[in-house]
VEXDREN-2710 file (C-alpha; in Angstrom, 1 decimal):
% VEXDREN-2710
k/r/px/py/pz
1/UNK/312.0/15.0/131.0
2/UNK/312.7/11.9/133.1
3/UNK/309.0/11.5/133.9
4/UNK/308.2/11.6/130.2
5/UNK/310.8/9.0/129.4
6/UNK/309.5/6.7/132.1
7/UNK/305.9/7.2/130.8
8/UNK/307.1/6.4/127.2
9/UNK/308.8/3.2/128.4
10/UNK/305.7/2.1/130.3
11/UNK/303.6/2.6/127.2
12/UNK/306.0/0.6/125.1
13/UNK/306.1/-2.2/127.6
14/UNK/302.3/-2.3/127.7
15/UNK/302.1/-2.3/123.9
16/UNK/304.6/-5.2/123.7
17/UNK/302.6/-7.1/126.4
18/UNK/299.3/-6.5/124.6
19/UNK/300.8/-7.6/121.4
20/UNK/302.1/-10.8/123.0
21/UNK/298.8/-11.6/124.5
22/UNK/297.0/-11.1/121.2
23/UNK/299.5/-13.5/119.4
24/UNK/299.1/-16.0/122.2
25/UNK/295.3/-15.9/122.0
26/UNK/295.3/-16.3/118.2
27/UNK/297.5/-19.4/118.5
28/UNK/295.2/-20.8/121.2
29/UNK/292.1/-20.4/119.0
30/UNK/293.8/-21.8/115.9
31/UNK/295.0/-24.9/117.8
32/UNK/291.6/-25.3/119.5
33/UNK/289.8/-25.4/116.2
34/UNK/292.1/-28.1/115.0
35/UNK/291.7/-30.0/118.2
36/UNK/287.9/-29.7/118.2
37/UNK/287.7/-31.6/114.8
38/UNK/289.5/-34.5/116.3
39/UNK/287.2/-34.8/119.4
40/UNK/284.4/-36.6/117.6
41/UNK/283.6/-38.9/120.5
42/UNK/283.3/-36.2/123.1
43/UNK/279.9/-34.7/123.7
44/UNK/280.2/-30.9/124.1
45/UNK/277.7/-29.1/126.3
46/UNK/277.2/-25.4/126.1
47/UNK/275.5/-23.4/128.9
48/UNK/274.4/-19.8/128.5
49/UNK/272.0/-17.4/130.1
50/UNK/271.9/-14.1/132.0
51/UNK/272.3/-15.8/135.4
52/UNK/273.2/-19.2/136.9
53/UNK/275.6/-20.3/134.1
54/UNK/278.5/-21.2/136.4
55/UNK/276.3/-22.9/139.0
56/UNK/274.6/-24.9/136.3
57/UNK/277.9/-25.8/134.8
58/UNK/279.3/-27.0/138.1
59/UNK/276.2/-29.0/139.0
60/UNK/276.1/-30.6/135.5
61/UNK/279.7/-31.6/135.8
62/UNK/278.9/-33.3/139.1
63/UNK/276.2/-35.3/137.4
64/UNK/278.1/-36.2/134.2
65/UNK/281.1/-37.4/136.1
66/UNK/278.9/-40.3/137.2
67/UNK/278.9/-41.3/133.6
68/UNK/282.6/-40.8/132.7
69/UNK/285.5/-38.3/132.6
70/UNK/284.5/-34.6/132.0
71/UNK/286.4/-31.5/131.1
72/UNK/285.1/-28.0/131.8
73/UNK/286.2/-24.4/132.2
74/UNK/287.4/-23.4/135.7
75/UNK/285.2/-21.0/137.8
76/UNK/283.8/-18.4/135.3
77/UNK/286.7/-18.3/132.9
78/UNK/284.6/-18.0/129.8
79/UNK/286.3/-15.5/127.5
80/UNK/287.0/-16.8/124.0
81/UNK/290.7/-17.8/124.5
82/UNK/289.7/-19.5/127.8
83/UNK/287.1/-21.5/126.0
84/UNK/289.8/-22.4/123.5
85/UNK/292.0/-23.6/126.4
86/UNK/289.2/-25.9/127.6
87/UNK/289.1/-27.6/124.2
88/UNK/292.9/-27.9/124.1
89/UNK/292.8/-29.5/127.6
90/UNK/290.0/-32.0/126.6
91/UNK/291.4/-35.5/126.0
92/UNK/290.2/-38.2/123.8
93/UNK/289.0/-40.2/126.8
94/UNK/286.8/-37.4/128.1
95/UNK/283.1/-38.4/127.6
96/UNK/281.9/-34.8/128.0
97/UNK/283.2/-31.3/127.9
98/UNK/281.0/-28.7/129.6
99/UNK/281.6/-25.1/128.7
100/UNK/280.0/-21.9/130.0
101/UNK/279.3/-19.6/127.0
102/UNK/278.9/-16.0/128.1
103/UNK/278.7/-12.7/126.3
104/UNK/279.8/-9.1/126.8
105/UNK/279.2/-7.7/123.3
106/UNK/276.9/-8.7/120.4
107/UNK/278.3/-11.7/118.5
108/UNK/280.3/-13.2/121.3
109/UNK/278.0/-16.2/121.7
110/UNK/277.9/-17.0/118.0
111/UNK/281.7/-16.9/117.9
112/UNK/282.1/-19.2/120.9
113/UNK/279.4/-21.5/119.6
114/UNK/281.2/-21.9/116.3
115/UNK/284.3/-22.9/118.2
116/UNK/282.7/-25.3/120.7
117/UNK/280.0/-26.9/118.4
118/UNK/277.8/-28.1/121.3
119/UNK/275.5/-31.0/120.9
120/UNK/273.6/-30.2/124.2
121/UNK/272.8/-26.6/124.9
122/UNK/271.2/-25.1/128.1
123/UNK/269.6/-21.7/128.4
124/UNK/268.9/-20.7/132.0
125/UNK/267.1/-17.3/131.8
126/UNK/267.2/-14.0/129.9
127/UNK/267.5/-10.9/132.1
128/UNK/268.8/-7.4/131.8
129/UNK/272.4/-8.2/132.4
130/UNK/274.7/-6.3/130.0
131/UNK/271.7/-4.2/128.9
132/UNK/274.0/-1.2/128.3
133/UNK/275.8/-3.2/125.6
134/UNK/272.7/-4.6/124.0
135/UNK/270.2/-1.7/124.6
136/UNK/267.2/-4.0/125.1
137/UNK/266.3/-7.3/126.7
138/UNK/265.1/-8.5/123.3
139/UNK/268.6/-8.0/121.9
140/UNK/270.0/-9.9/124.8
141/UNK/267.6/-12.8/124.0
142/UNK/268.8/-12.8/120.3
143/UNK/272.4/-13.0/121.5
144/UNK/271.6/-16.0/123.8
145/UNK/269.6/-17.6/121.0
146/UNK/272.7/-17.9/118.8
147/UNK/273.8/-21.0/120.7
148/UNK/270.4/-22.8/120.9
149/UNK/269.7/-22.2/117.2
150/UNK/273.1/-23.6/116.2
151/UNK/272.4/-27.0/117.9
152/UNK/272.3/-29.9/115.4
153/UNK/269.1/-31.8/114.7
154/UNK/270.2/-34.7/116.9
155/UNK/271.1/-32.3/119.6
156/UNK/269.1/-31.4/122.8
157/UNK/268.1/-27.9/124.0
158/UNK/267.6/-27.7/127.7
159/UNK/265.3/-24.7/128.2
160/UNK/263.5/-22.8/130.9
161/UNK/259.8/-22.9/130.1
162/UNK/258.9/-20.2/132.6
163/UNK/260.8/-17.5/130.7
164/UNK/258.7/-16.3/127.7
165/UNK/261.8/-15.1/125.8
166/UNK/263.4/-18.6/126.2
167/UNK/260.1/-20.2/125.0
168/UNK/260.2/-18.2/121.8
169/UNK/263.8/-19.3/121.2
170/UNK/262.9/-22.9/121.8
171/UNK/260.1/-22.6/119.1
172/UNK/262.8/-21.8/116.5
173/UNK/265.5/-24.4/117.2
174/UNK/265.8/-27.6/115.2
175/UNK/267.1/-29.5/118.2
176/UNK/264.8/-31.5/120.5
177/UNK/263.7/-29.4/123.4
178/UNK/263.8/-30.6/127.0
179/UNK/261.8/-28.1/129.0
180/UNK/262.2/-27.5/132.7
181/UNK/260.2/-25.2/135.1
182/UNK/257.0/-24.9/137.0
183/UNK/254.6/-24.8/134.1
184/UNK/252.4/-28.0/133.8
185/UNK/253.8/-28.8/130.3
186/UNK/257.4/-28.9/131.5
187/UNK/259.3/-32.2/131.0
188/UNK/261.1/-31.7/134.4
189/UNK/258.4/-29.9/136.4
190/UNK/259.0/-28.1/139.7
191/UNK/256.3/-28.9/142.2
192/UNK/257.9/-27.3/145.3
193/UNK/261.1/-25.6/146.5
194/UNK/262.1/-24.7/150.0
195/UNK/265.3/-23.1/151.3
196/UNK/265.4/-21.3/154.6
197/UNK/268.7/-20.9/156.4
198/UNK/270.2/-23.1/157.9
199/UNK/268.3/-25.7/155.7
200/UNK/269.7/-26.1/152.2
201/UNK/267.6/-26.1/149.0
202/UNK/265.2/-29.0/148.6
203/UNK/263.0/-29.5/145.5
204/UNK/260.1/-31.8/144.7
205/UNK/260.0/-32.4/140.9
206/UNK/258.0/-34.5/138.5
207/UNK/259.5/-36.4/135.6
208/UNK/257.6/-38.7/133.4
209/UNK/254.7/-38.8/135.7
210/UNK/256.7/-39.7/138.9
211/UNK/257.5/-37.3/141.7
212/UNK/261.0/-37.1/143.2
213/UNK/262.5/-35.4/146.2
214/UNK/265.8/-33.6/145.3
215/UNK/267.9/-32.6/148.4
216/UNK/270.8/-30.4/147.5
217/UNK/273.7/-28.9/149.4
218/UNK/273.2/-25.4/148.0
219/UNK/271.2/-22.5/149.4
220/UNK/268.6/-20.1/147.9
221/UNK/265.4/-20.8/146.1
222/UNK/266.6/-18.7/143.2
223/UNK/269.1/-21.5/142.4
224/UNK/266.2/-23.7/141.4
225/UNK/266.8/-22.9/137.8
226/UNK/270.5/-24.1/137.8
227/UNK/269.4/-27.3/139.6
228/UNK/266.7/-28.0/137.0
229/UNK/268.9/-27.1/134.1
230/UNK/271.7/-29.5/135.4
231/UNK/269.1/-32.3/135.7
232/UNK/268.0/-31.6/132.2
233/UNK/271.6/-31.8/130.9
234/UNK/272.1/-35.0/132.8
235/UNK/269.0/-36.6/131.2
236/UNK/270.0/-35.3/127.8
237/UNK/273.3/-37.0/128.2
238/UNK/271.7/-40.3/129.1
239/UNK/271.9/-40.2/132.9
240/UNK/269.0/-41.8/134.8
241/UNK/267.0/-39.4/137.0
242/UNK/268.1/-41.2/140.2
243/UNK/271.8/-40.7/139.2
244/UNK/271.1/-37.0/138.7
245/UNK/269.5/-36.6/142.1
246/UNK/272.2/-38.5/143.9
247/UNK/274.9/-36.4/142.3
248/UNK/273.2/-33.2/143.3
249/UNK/273.1/-34.3/146.9
250/UNK/276.9/-34.3/147.0
251/UNK/277.6/-31.3/144.7
252/UNK/279.5/-28.4/146.4
253/UNK/278.6/-24.8/146.1
254/UNK/280.2/-22.6/143.4
255/UNK/282.5/-20.1/145.2
256/UNK/280.9/-16.6/145.4
257/UNK/277.4/-17.9/144.5
258/UNK/275.4/-18.3/147.6
259/UNK/278.4/-20.0/149.2
260/UNK/278.0/-20.6/153.0
261/UNK/281.2/-19.8/155.0
262/UNK/281.0/-20.5/158.8
263/UNK/283.6/-18.7/160.9
264/UNK/285.0/-20.0/164.2
265/UNK/283.5/-17.1/166.2
266/UNK/279.9/-18.1/165.2
267/UNK/279.5/-15.6/162.4
268/UNK/278.1/-17.1/159.2
269/UNK/278.7/-15.5/155.8
270/UNK/276.6/-16.0/152.6
271/UNK/279.0/-15.2/149.8
272/UNK/277.1/-14.0/146.8
273/UNK/279.8/-11.6/145.8
274/UNK/280.7/-12.5/142.3
275/UNK/278.0/-10.5/140.5
276/UNK/275.3/-8.0/141.6
277/UNK/272.9/-7.1/138.8
278/UNK/270.1/-5.1/140.3
279/UNK/267.4/-7.4/139.1
280/UNK/268.9/-10.2/141.3
281/UNK/268.5/-8.1/144.5
282/UNK/264.9/-8.9/145.5
283/UNK/265.7/-12.7/145.0
284/UNK/268.8/-12.7/147.2
285/UNK/267.2/-10.5/149.8
286/UNK/264.2/-12.8/149.9
287/UNK/266.5/-15.6/151.1
288/UNK/267.9/-13.4/153.8
289/UNK/264.3/-12.4/154.9
290/UNK/263.3/-16.1/155.3
291/UNK/266.5/-17.1/157.1
292/UNK/266.4/-18.1/160.8
293/UNK/269.2/-16.2/162.5
294/UNK/269.7/-14.1/165.6
295/UNK/270.7/-11.0/163.5
296/UNK/270.8/-10.4/159.8
297/UNK/273.4/-8.2/158.2
298/UNK/273.6/-7.2/154.5
299/UNK/276.9/-5.9/153.1
300/UNK/276.4/-4.5/149.6
301/UNK/279.0/-3.4/147.1
302/UNK/278.8/-2.2/143.5
303/UNK/275.5/-2.9/141.7
304/UNK/275.4/-3.5/138.0
305/UNK/272.9/-3.5/135.1
306/UNK/270.4/-0.9/136.2
307/UNK/268.4/1.7/134.3
308/UNK/268.1/4.3/137.1
309/UNK/270.7/6.9/137.9
310/UNK/273.1/5.8/140.7
311/UNK/271.8/8.6/142.9
312/UNK/268.3/7.0/142.8
313/UNK/269.3/3.4/142.6
314/UNK/271.5/3.1/145.7
315/UNK/268.9/4.6/148.1
316/UNK/266.3/2.3/146.6
317/UNK/268.5/-0.7/147.1
318/UNK/269.3/0.4/150.6
319/UNK/265.6/0.6/151.4
320/UNK/265.0/-2.9/150.1
321/UNK/267.9/-4.2/152.2
322/UNK/266.7/-2.4/155.3
323/UNK/263.3/-4.1/155.0
324/UNK/264.9/-7.5/155.7
325/UNK/268.2/-6.9/157.5
326/UNK/268.9/-5.5/161.0
327/UNK/272.1/-3.9/159.8
328/UNK/273.0/-2.8/156.2
329/UNK/276.5/-1.8/155.2
330/UNK/277.2/-0.3/151.8
331/UNK/280.8/-0.3/150.5
332/UNK/282.4/1.4/147.5
333/UNK/282.3/4.6/145.5
334/UNK/278.5/4.8/145.7
335/UNK/278.2/4.0/149.4
336/UNK/277.4/7.5/150.5
337/UNK/274.5/7.7/148.0
338/UNK/272.9/4.8/149.8
339/UNK/272.8/6.7/153.0
340/UNK/270.1/8.9/151.6
341/UNK/267.7/6.1/152.6
342/UNK/268.4/6.8/156.3
343/UNK/265.2/7.8/158.1
344/UNK/267.1/10.2/160.4
345/UNK/270.7/11.2/161.3
346/UNK/270.5/8.9/164.3
347/UNK/269.5/5.9/162.1
348/UNK/272.5/3.6/162.5
349/UNK/270.9/0.5/160.9
350/UNK/272.4/1.8/157.6
351/UNK/276.1/2.8/157.3
352/UNK/278.4/3.4/154.3
353/UNK/282.1/3.3/153.6
354/UNK/283.8/4.4/150.4
355/UNK/286.9/2.5/151.4
356/UNK/286.8/-1.3/152.1
357/UNK/289.4/-1.2/154.9
358/UNK/287.2/1.2/156.9
359/UNK/284.3/-1.2/156.5
360/UNK/286.6/-4.0/157.7
361/UNK/287.5/-2.1/160.9
362/UNK/283.9/-1.4/161.6
363/UNK/282.8/-5.0/161.0
364/UNK/285.6/-6.5/163.1
365/UNK/284.0/-4.8/166.1
366/UNK/280.4/-5.0/165.1
367/UNK/279.8/-8.6/164.0
368/UNK/279.0/-11.1/166.7
369/UNK/278.1/-14.7/167.3
370/UNK/274.9/-15.7/165.6
371/UNK/275.1/-13.1/162.8
372/UNK/274.1/-14.2/159.3
373/UNK/275.9/-11.9/156.9
374/UNK/275.1/-11.6/153.2
375/UNK/277.9/-10.4/151.0
376/UNK/276.4/-9.1/147.7
377/UNK/278.8/-7.4/145.3
378/UNK/280.5/-7.3/141.9
379/UNK/283.8/-9.0/142.5
380/UNK/285.7/-7.2/139.7
381/UNK/284.8/-3.9/141.3
382/UNK/284.7/-4.6/145.0
383/UNK/286.6/-7.7/146.0
384/UNK/284.5/-8.0/149.2
385/UNK/286.0/-11.4/149.9
386/UNK/288.8/-9.4/151.7
387/UNK/286.4/-8.6/154.5
388/UNK/286.2/-12.3/155.2
389/UNK/289.9/-13.0/154.7
390/UNK/291.0/-10.2/157.0
391/UNK/289.2/-11.9/159.8
392/UNK/291.7/-14.8/159.6
393/UNK/294.9/-13.2/158.3
394/UNK/296.6/-9.9/157.6
395/UNK/295.5/-8.2/154.4
396/UNK/297.6/-5.4/153.2
397/UNK/296.1/-4.8/149.7
398/UNK/292.9/-2.8/150.0
399/UNK/292.9/-1.2/146.6
400/UNK/289.8/-1.2/144.5
401/UNK/291.2/-0.7/141.0
402/UNK/293.4/-3.7/140.5
403/UNK/291.6/-4.8/137.4
404/UNK/291.6/-8.5/138.3
405/UNK/288.3/-10.5/138.3
406/UNK/289.7/-13.4/140.4
407/UNK/288.8/-13.9/144.0
408/UNK/291.3/-12.5/146.4
409/UNK/292.0/-15.8/148.2
410/UNK/294.0/-16.8/145.1
411/UNK/295.7/-13.5/144.6
412/UNK/299.5/-13.2/145.3
413/UNK/299.1/-9.4/145.8
414/UNK/297.0/-9.8/148.9
415/UNK/299.9/-9.5/151.3
416/UNK/301.5/-6.6/149.4
417/UNK/300.6/-2.9/150.0
418/UNK/299.3/-1.3/146.8
419/UNK/301.0/1.9/145.5
420/UNK/302.3/2.7/149.0
421/UNK/298.8/3.7/150.1
422/UNK/298.3/0.6/152.2
423/UNK/301.6/1.2/154.0
424/UNK/300.1/4.3/155.5
425/UNK/296.9/2.6/156.3
426/UNK/298.6/-0.4/157.9
427/UNK/300.6/2.0/160.2
428/UNK/297.3/3.4/161.3
429/UNK/296.0/0.0/162.3
430/UNK/299.3/-0.9/164.0
431/UNK/299.2/2.2/166.2
432/UNK/295.8/1.1/167.5
433/UNK/293.5/3.3/165.4
434/UNK/290.3/1.4/164.7
435/UNK/287.2/2.3/162.8
436/UNK/284.6/0.4/164.9
437/UNK/281.0/1.3/165.7
438/UNK/282.2/4.2/167.9
439/UNK/283.9/5.9/164.9
440/UNK/282.4/4.7/161.7
441/UNK/278.8/5.1/162.9
442/UNK/279.0/7.7/165.7
443/UNK/276.3/7.0/168.3
444/UNK/277.0/3.3/168.9
445/UNK/278.9/2.8/172.1
446/UNK/281.2/5.8/172.0
447/UNK/281.7/9.3/173.5
448/UNK/280.2/10.6/170.2
449/UNK/276.8/9.1/171.4
450/UNK/276.4/11.7/174.1
451/UNK/274.4/14.9/173.5
452/UNK/276.0/17.8/171.7
453/UNK/276.0/20.0/174.8
454/UNK/278.2/17.5/176.6
455/UNK/281.0/18.2/174.0
456/UNK/281.0/21.9/173.2
457/UNK/284.4/21.8/171.5
458/UNK/285.1/21.9/167.8
459/UNK/287.6/20.1/165.7
460/UNK/288.9/22.2/162.8
461/UNK/290.8/20.1/160.3
462/UNK/293.2/21.6/157.8
463/UNK/293.7/19.2/154.9
464/UNK/297.0/18.8/153.1
465/UNK/299.9/16.5/152.5
466/UNK/302.4/16.0/155.3
467/UNK/306.0/16.8/154.4
468/UNK/308.2/19.7/153.2
469/UNK/307.9/18.6/149.6
470/UNK/304.3/19.7/149.6
471/UNK/304.6/23.1/151.4
472/UNK/303.3/25.9/149.3
473/UNK/301.2/23.7/147.0
474/UNK/297.4/24.2/146.4
475/UNK/296.7/20.8/148.0
476/UNK/298.1/22.2/151.3
477/UNK/295.9/25.3/151.4
478/UNK/294.1/23.8/154.4
479/UNK/297.4/23.6/156.3
480/UNK/298.1/27.2/155.4
481/UNK/294.7/28.5/156.6
482/UNK/295.2/26.7/160.0
483/UNK/298.7/28.1/160.3
484/UNK/297.4/31.6/159.7
485/UNK/294.5/31.0/162.2
486/UNK/296.9/29.7/164.9
487/UNK/299.1/32.7/164.4
488/UNK/296.1/35.0/164.9
489/UNK/295.1/33.2/168.1
490/UNK/298.7/33.0/169.4
491/UNK/298.2/29.2/169.6
492/UNK/301.1/26.8/169.8
493/UNK/301.4/23.6/167.8
494/UNK/302.3/20.2/169.3
495/UNK/303.1/17.0/167.5
496/UNK/301.1/13.8/168.2
497/UNK/300.9/10.4/166.6
498/UNK/298.1/11.6/164.4
499/UNK/299.4/15.0/163.5
500/UNK/299.9/18.6/164.6
501/UNK/297.5/19.8/167.2
502/UNK/296.8/23.2/168.7
503/UNK/294.2/24.2/171.3
504/UNK/292.5/27.6/171.2
505/UNK/289.3/29.5/171.7
506/UNK/287.1/31.1/169.0
507/UNK/284.2/33.2/170.3
508/UNK/284.2/31.4/173.6
509/UNK/284.2/28.0/172.0
510/UNK/287.0/25.5/172.7
511/UNK/288.6/24.5/169.4
512/UNK/291.2/22.0/168.4
513/UNK/293.2/22.8/165.2
514/UNK/294.4/19.7/163.5
515/UNK/296.8/19.0/160.6
516/UNK/297.0/15.2/159.9
517/UNK/300.5/13.8/159.5
518/UNK/299.7/11.8/156.4
519/UNK/298.8/12.3/152.8
520/UNK/295.5/14.1/152.4
521/UNK/294.0/11.2/150.5
522/UNK/294.5/8.9/153.5
523/UNK/293.6/11.3/156.3
524/UNK/290.2/9.8/157.3
525/UNK/291.4/7.4/160.0
526/UNK/293.6/10.1/161.5
527/UNK/290.6/12.5/161.7
528/UNK/288.4/9.7/163.2
529/UNK/291.0/8.9/165.8
530/UNK/291.3/12.5/166.9
531/UNK/287.6/13.0/167.0
532/UNK/287.3/10.0/169.3
533/UNK/290.3/10.9/171.4
534/UNK/288.9/14.3/172.4
535/UNK/285.2/13.2/172.5
536/UNK/284.2/15.8/169.9
537/UNK/280.7/15.4/168.6
538/UNK/280.6/14.5/164.9
539/UNK/278.4/17.5/164.2
540/UNK/281.2/19.8/165.5
541/UNK/283.9/19.2/162.9
542/UNK/284.8/21.5/160.0
543/UNK/287.2/20.7/157.2
544/UNK/289.3/23.3/155.4
545/UNK/290.4/22.1/152.0
546/UNK/291.5/23.1/148.5
547/UNK/288.9/23.2/145.7
548/UNK/290.1/23.2/142.1
549/UNK/286.7/24.1/140.8
550/UNK/286.9/27.6/142.5
551/UNK/289.2/30.4/141.4
552/UNK/292.1/31.4/143.6
553/UNK/290.8/33.8/146.2
554/UNK/287.3/32.5/146.2
555/UNK/286.1/30.8/149.4
556/UNK/282.8/29.1/150.0
557/UNK/281.3/26.9/152.7
558/UNK/279.2/23.8/152.4
559/UNK/277.6/21.6/155.1
560/UNK/276.6/18.4/153.3
561/UNK/276.8/16.6/149.9
562/UNK/279.3/14.5/148.0
563/UNK/283.1/14.6/148.0
564/UNK/283.1/16.1/144.5
565/UNK/286.0/13.9/143.6
566/UNK/288.2/15.1/146.4
567/UNK/289.9/11.9/147.7
568/UNK/290.8/13.5/151.0
569/UNK/287.1/14.3/151.7
570/UNK/286.2/10.8/150.6
571/UNK/288.6/9.3/153.1
572/UNK/287.1/11.4/155.9
573/UNK/283.5/10.6/154.9
574/UNK/284.3/6.9/154.8
575/UNK/286.1/6.8/158.1
576/UNK/283.3/8.7/159.9
577/UNK/280.5/6.9/158.0
578/UNK/278.2/9.9/158.1
579/UNK/277.4/10.4/154.4
580/UNK/279.2/13.7/154.0
581/UNK/277.2/15.6/156.5
582/UNK/280.2/17.7/157.6
583/UNK/280.8/21.4/157.4
584/UNK/283.6/22.2/155.0
585/UNK/285.3/25.4/153.9
586/UNK/286.3/25.3/150.2
587/UNK/289.3/27.4/149.3
588/UNK/289.7/28.0/145.6
589/UNK/293.1/27.2/144.1
590/UNK/292.5/27.5/140.3
591/UNK/294.3/30.3/138.6
592/UNK/292.6/32.1/135.8
593/UNK/295.3/31.1/133.3
594/UNK/294.7/27.4/134.1
595/UNK/291.0/27.3/133.5
596/UNK/291.2/24.3/131.3
597/UNK/293.8/22.4/133.3
598/UNK/292.9/19.2/135.2
599/UNK/292.7/19.4/139.0
600/UNK/295.5/16.8/139.2
601/UNK/297.9/19.0/137.3
602/UNK/297.0/22.0/139.5
603/UNK/297.0/20.9/143.1
604/UNK/300.7/19.9/143.4
605/UNK/302.3/22.9/141.6
606/UNK/303.7/25.4/144.0
607/UNK/302.2/28.9/144.2
608/UNK/304.2/31.8/142.7
609/UNK/305.1/35.1/144.2
610/UNK/302.4/36.9/142.3
611/UNK/299.8/34.6/144.0
612/UNK/300.7/35.9/147.5
613/UNK/298.0/38.7/147.7
614/UNK/295.1/36.4/146.6
615/UNK/296.4/33.6/148.9
616/UNK/296.5/35.9/151.9
617/UNK/293.0/37.2/151.1
618/UNK/291.7/33.6/150.7
619/UNK/293.2/32.6/154.1
620/UNK/291.4/35.6/155.8
621/UNK/288.1/34.7/154.1
622/UNK/288.5/31.1/155.1
623/UNK/289.1/32.0/158.8
624/UNK/286.0/34.2/158.7
625/UNK/284.0/31.2/157.3
626/UNK/285.4/29.0/160.2
627/UNK/284.1/31.6/162.7
628/UNK/280.7/31.7/161.0
629/UNK/280.4/27.9/161.0
630/UNK/281.2/27.7/164.7
631/UNK/278.8/30.6/165.5
632/UNK/276.0/29.0/163.6
633/UNK/276.6/25.5/165.1
634/UNK/277.7/23.9/161.9
635/UNK/274.6/25.0/159.9
END
């Protein structure tokens, strides 16, 4: 009853907050419309496109500030109320207001364009970003066209001549077109572009029959489009070409878009961690391929905007990365899928971690002076910036579901453990447990690198939640199986920092029975530490766990595959970095009368007296499965 009351209050609080936000947004937009009518002397510039909007905006602002005061939206704050706030913050003395106009759903750009009323509009490129919302690239082009077609007759459309879809949009606008690109008929024509780390992007362009050298402070040839678009905006606003080029030489990189960060230990990061549409991968990896560095590392998070299934996409992306990088690290819920691209079990050039903190521990020990490290991810899903921040300061928040799209260096939650989970994780770090190359990728500088025959022992892990409150629940069936097994073997339990341990023999094989002293969802680092401590080969580990997809009394074994949604398995796979190639004994816990109940509602309810016979039978079957796994060498 108390839980239901708390849930009701939470829902009411969220409803009030949502209503307050809606009222606030409507007020902002109403005031912004009134303010826009008064800003007759300010030239509004709108920038849209599938990529490069924020970089174009920042570069254009750097140019226009040579002509006078400029207002603009901060970072990538481009939702409708945020666009309204830019207008409200624009003063009568501002010569220009530069606004990034993005879309998530059909009609977004038309709505924002009606509010902004730009005189100068730039369209960078049309790609498959948000294709799931628009169903086709042609529909995306129609969405982007809304701003260009709304420009007035005395306006200027700054357009990419190398994109056929943009060309077709330019043919329909009433505004004057200023074309940029490599085509001979471009007004601002690209002759040459070079960018090879550590050298920044340098362009040779032609304008009105004269060639110019444009030296920038940004990196990556794929940023040619934002540079040319910014020059076009500057020219459209009346800036001489020399003024545009001088401003670009001083312009800083947009955070999270090919941003170079050099660390004191000689490791250099390329932060391209704001967005990761799949179509952008070859372009970014080309930059890494051409870079001059001792070693190249690619850290890849969540990929967006793709048509393949995730099970096919991530291995494909992994193979692309492995072609140019010496070490590839995938992070996030799809990381284990990427490991399918490994050429063999001993291929440690590709590793994966479902949990970001595990990746951090690995990288802390793996990265070295001279490494050039690409961070490619979707910030709203991954927040990979924490990998960099944790090299300089303590990071306690490692959650991946916060819902924020801001970068973590500006987040007040960074020093706060999330939902209590990070408290347990932090205690693991404090006690000296590390997930370095010797744990996360067994075979690199660790006892696990030795041959299997050198370590004949087995580690049998019973999965469950530590504490009396969880005794007798389905989630603790792994503990119950190991207790029954220890009783059969007359083995004694002893307490360690990682959990309860018991040494025994099964069919002449030395075995270590292990029950981690933490919550099952966080047990990965505990298992990794125990594996390392006793020098057990990673192929000689078996996990005994509950499975809500199997009926109570049913027991099956499995030797590879995904975690199936079991967060405890996910934690272990991430800590060991082996892609789920672990023997596991699945013990069914679903009762026949709970066939339609969710797994979450089942696993923490205590078993009843009438379940005793099935439980005892399941424990016996599970022990037999453990013996079979050991006898067959884990196969």
